[in-house]
N, C-alpha and C positions, 0 to 999 in steps of 0.2 A: 814360796812364792804366792803374793796376796793375787788373787783374780777375783773380779767381781763380773758377773754375767747376768746381763737384763734379758727381759723376754716378757710378753703380753703388749707388747706395740700392734698397731693397727689402723685401719680407717674405720672412722664412725661418723653419723650425722649428729649436727649439732643438737645437744639438749642428750646427748648418748653416755654412755658409761664404758670405761676401761679400767681392768685393775692390771699394774704392771708390778713385777716380781724381780728381786736383785738377789740372787745367790752368791755368798762369799765364802771364797776357801783360801786356805792359808795364814788364815788370820789367828795369831796365836795368843793376842792378849785378850783378858778378858774383859776390858773396855774398850768399847770402840764407839766410833760416832758414825753414822750412815746416813746421805741426804741425797736426796733426789736433784738433777738441775736440768734444765731445758735449754737448749741451741735452736733457736729460731732459723728455720729459711736463710741463709746470707749472712746470719751474724758468726763473727768469729768467736772461737773457743775461749777467749778472753772475756768475751760476752754475755756468757753461760749466764743463766737466771737462775738462782737457787728458789726452790720450791717448798719443800720440807724435810727436815731433818730427825732422826731419831737414836737415842743411845742408847746402852745395853742395858740400862735400868728403865726404858719405857719413856725416858722424858721425850717429850718432841716441840717442835718449834715449825711455824709455818708461816711461809711470805703471805704480806697482805693480799695479793691478788689470787690465791688459791684458797684463802681462810674461809671455812661451810662448804666447801665444794670437794678439795682432795684431803683423803685421809691417810695420814704415813701410819703403817704397823708394822709388827715382827713377828717371826715366828718364836715360841717359845722354846725350843731343842734344837735348833740350830740358828746359825747367821744368815738369816734370811729376813729381806725386807720389803715390804709391800706399798705400791701408793693403789688406792683407790680414788679414782676419778669419776666425778659424777657432773653431769650439767655442762659437758665439753662445749669449747666455743671453739669457731676457727680460729680464734687467735692463740688456741693452746697447740698447733700445728707446732710440731718441730722434733728435732730426736731428744729422747730423753734417756740420762745418763745419771746412772748410782755413783757414787765415789765415798770413800773412807778417808777418814782424816790416818794420816801416816802415824803418828803419835798422840796417841789421845791418853789423857790421866783423867778423865773426868773434869766434870764442870760444865762449860760454856761448848754448846754443839746448835751451830745456827748455819741456816743455809743464806749466806749474804758476800756480796763483793769482798768485804774485809775478813772473811773467814777462808774465800776461794781459794787462797794459798795453801790454808793447812791440809786441802785434800789431795792427799798424794796417789792415790790410787783410783781408778777410773774403769768403768765398765767400756765395753764397744759402743754402747747406745742400741736403744731401740727408737723405729720410727712410729709416731702416732701424727695421723691426719685427721683433722676435723673439717666437715664440708658443712656448707650452709645450706 
């Protein structure tokens, strides 16, 4: 059974930084694509915003709103993915989820509305609150 567990959320002031972690267990395939998503307060699950994605080879993709501020990375020895968030803004407030593509054979690994249905494994989320 694939499980994803996020950690590292918290409350910070605008301009601050946080690093989120996503530990993945039970994923047996050597190829994987994992992304971070954000659900703003009051938004439905289908409206989750894709932020950044990384595959097993270290290839990364970012959504435009977070380019230059967020960095996604992975551990070299285990399936753990990180999201370093700098210069946080109040609009970054929300619940942050990591998710893995259910059947990934390599190629396109991107966090977007079109690829959202491909992410079949989700963590429980971690809350990030940015105050002005």
